[in-house]
N, C-alpha and C positions, 0 to 999 in steps of 0.2 A: 743678687743671686737668685731671688725668688722670681724675678722677671725672666731670667735665663731658664729657670726651671719650667716656668709657664710656657715658654717659647718651645722647648724641647718636647714637652708632653702635648702641646697643641699640634706640633709636627706629627706626633705619633698618632693623634686622634685622626689628623686628615689621612695619613698612610694607611691605617686600618679600614677607616671608612671607604676610602676609594676601593681598596681590595675587595671589600664586602659588595660594593656596588658592582664591581667587575664580574664578580661570581653569580650575582643576581641576574646580571645581564646574560650570563651563560645559561642559567636556568631558564630563561624566557626563550632562548633558542632551542633548548633540548626538552622542554615540556609543553604540553598543551594549553598552558595558562594563558589567559587573554593579555594583551598588551596594556590595556587600561588597568587591570588588576595589578600586573607587574609594576608598572610605573607609579600609579597613584597610591598603591597600598604597600606592596612589598619593598620597592625601592625607598619609597618615603619613609616607611618604618625603619629600614636598615640605616638610611642617613640620619635618622633621628634617634638612634640608639645613644649617642652622647648626651642628648637631652634628657632620655629617660634615665640613665644611670647617674648622672650628676644631679638630678632632681632627687632620685631615692637616696643618694648619699647625703643630700642637704637635710632630708628628714629623717633618715635612719641613723646617721653617724654624728652630724653637726647640730640637729635640732634648730635649724635655721630656715623657716618656711619662706622668709624674705628672698633667700637665694633661689628658691623654687619659682616664684612669681617673676622675679627679674630674669632668671634664665629662660623660661617659657615666653614671656611676653616680648623680651628684648630679642629672642632668637626669631620669633615670627615677624617682629617689625624689621629685623635685618634681613630676613629672607626676602620680604617684599621690596626692600630697597635693592637688593641684588637683582631681583627680577626686573625691575624698573631700569636699572642701569643697563642690563643686557638688551632690554627692549630698544633702549636709545641707541645702543651699538649696533644692533641688527634690525634697525627700524623697517626698512622696506621688506625683509624677509619675514619678519613678525607679522607685518600688515596683510601679507598674502597668505597667511598659514592660521586658518581658523582652528579652534580648540574643541575638544569633546564638551558635551553639556555637563557631563559629570564633574569637570574641573570647575566650573561656574557654581555648581551646586555646592561643592566643597568650600568654595570661597564665600557663598551665603551662609552656609552653616557656621563657617569661622566668624563671620560678622556677628551672627546671632549669639555666639559664645562670648564675643567681646561685649556685646550688650548686657547679657546676663551677668558677667563677671563685674561690669561696672555698677549694677544695681546691688549686687552681693557686697562688694568692697565698701561702697558709699553708705549702704544702710545697715552695715554690720550684720547681716542676717545669719544666724547661727543654727538654724533649723537643721536637724541631722537625723539620719537612720542608723543607728549603732554609732560607728565612728566615722561615718561618712556624710558629709553635708549634702543636702539636697540639690544646690547648684552642681556639685560634682556629677551627680547622677544624671543630670541634664546633659552635661559635657560628654559623658560616656554615651548617651543615647544619640547625640548629634554625630558623634564619630561613627556609630554603628550605621546610622541612615547613610552616611557618607560613603561608607564601605559598600553598603547594598547598591548604590548608584554606580560606583566604579567597578563593581563585579559583573556588571550586566554586559559588558563588551564581549565579544567573540574573538577568538585567535584568528589573525588573518594568515591563512594557509597552514600547511602542515609544520609540525615541529622540525626543527634544523639542528643538526649536531656538528656541522662543519666548522663553527666557530671555535671549536675547541678539540683537542685531541684527548682530553682528559674524559674518563668515563664519569657518568652522573654521580655515582657514589664518591669519587675523588673530589668532584666540584662541591659537593654538600660538605664533605669533611673539611676542605680548605676554607669554605665559607664560614664554618663553625669556629675554626681556629682564628680567622680574622675577626670574627665577631666578638670572641673571647678577649683578644688584644684590645679592641675597641672598649670593651667593658672596663678593663683594667685602667686604661688611659683616661677614661671619663671620670672614674672614681678620683684618680690621682689629681685631675685638674680642678676638681671640686675643693679639695684642701687647699690647694695652691691659691686659688681665687679667694679663699676666706682669709689667707694670709696677706694677700695683696690688699684686700679691703682695709685690714688693720694697719699696714704699713702706709698707705697712702691716705688713710682718713676718710674712706668712701663709705657711704652707707651700704648695707648688704643688698638691698634691692638694686642700686644703681651698679655695684660691683657685679652682681648676677647678670644684669643686663648687658653690661659692657664686656667684661671678661668672659663669663661663661656664655652668654647669648651669642657672641661673635665666635668664640672658639668651637662651639658645638654646631654652628651653622656652617663652618668651613666644609664639611662634607656635602651639603646641598650646593654650596657656591661652586665647588669643584665640578660635580656632576652635572649641574644645570649649564655652566658655562660651556661644558664638552658637548653637551646635547644641542645648545644653540650654535655652536661651531659646525657640527655635523649637519645641521638643518632639521633636526628632529625637535621642532618647536613644540609640538603638542605633548610630548614626553617631558620637556623641560618644564613647561607650565604645570603639568601634573605632579611632577616632583616638588615643587614649591608649594602648591595648593594642598597636596596631599600630607606633605610634612607639617604644614601649619595647622591642619585640623587633628592630625595625630598628636601634635604637641598639647592640645587641649585634653585629649585623652590621657596624657602623662599627668596633667593636673588632677584628674580622678585618682589615677594610681597613687600620686604622691600624697593625696588627701587620705586614701585608704592606708597608707604606710605611717602616716603621722598620728599617733594616738594622744598628743599632749595639747590638742585644741585645734583651732581652724588654721589652715595655710594661708587663708585670705586676709592677709595683714594689710591694713590701710595705712600708707605714708605717701609723701609727696611724689616720689618716684614712680610708685604704683599707678597713681592718678595720672601722670604724664604718660606712662606706657600705655595705659588703657584708652586714654584721649587720642594720641597720635596713632596707636595701633588700629583702633577702630576707624580712624579717618583714612589711613593707608589701606585698610581691607575694603572699605567702601569704594575707594577709587580703583582697586583692582578689579572690581565687578565690571568696569568699563574697559578692561584689558582683555578678560576672558570671555570674549564674544563667541556666541555659538555659531556653528556652521550656518552659512547662507546669510550672515549679516556682516561678517568681516570684510567682505569684498565692497561693501557699501561704506565702510568707515575709513577715513583718510588717515594718512600718516601723522598728519598734524595733530589730530585728536590723540593718538597713541602717545605722541611725544608730549602734549601737555598734561596728560594723566600721569605719565612716568616721572615727569619732573615734580609733579605734585606729591607722589609718593616718596620720592628721594627727599623732598623738603621736610616730609613729616618725620624721617628719621634724623635728619640734621637738627630739627627743632627739638627732639627728644635729647639729643646730645648736648644741646646748648642749655638745656633746662638746668638750673642750680642742683648739685648733687647733695641734697640734704639727706640727712639720716633718718 
């Protein structure tokens, strides 16, 4: 029964997230906001709302920081695996479509966040300012730097309203309603995941990475796959890289909301997520090639890198699920 409830709520997460992404796309057509900002910041943040509210639910209502780390790190690793699979499916199209430099910067910042978290978790560093640990402040800083890079683009052409017959106010209202539904579904799936962990005897970190990490990444999967099919490779890559760096910002917010100690709990599954996540993020740097270089990189290279990223996710899944 719990598995069925999980499936139903996960479907609701997908539905509301896809609607949010649709209305954000309309806002891009109806406003002068740059495409890089819309895709890498707004769309990435919208599709990461499940990660945000499941993480806050885990700290505020369940007092289980292990779910937060599993959710965020598992979601980031799953996102990269999805990107790798899509690159393999659309290899030639991807090889001929260079991406913005801001996406490479976001990937680099995410890799630095992985290294920072590895040092934090392994060393047990508890230095904090008020209720927020110093590493969390650095995570927020790196997200801010990433936003600055992605906000530098300019809108190509004039705003267009032909994509929708709805007025701007109606689009904003419907977006808000879809976001509210996404929040409620995200909170519900956190409690269901906690029950699944108990029923299947899984560690909280592994349950967070598997059940929460996958379910909350479904919006990114849906929107990224659609962008690949339409040929908008740059926006697809931006959605993944932007979502991943935003997820690290969520750790800062979760740490801010958790008053009972540190959210950086060390266990076997956290170590595995950090190891394979950092490896996958490093490999991703060889996928997000700046303009002017993609033409000189062959499809064989992209295929090899993508396989390596997928192997990182499979290796995590094969790691014993200790508690």
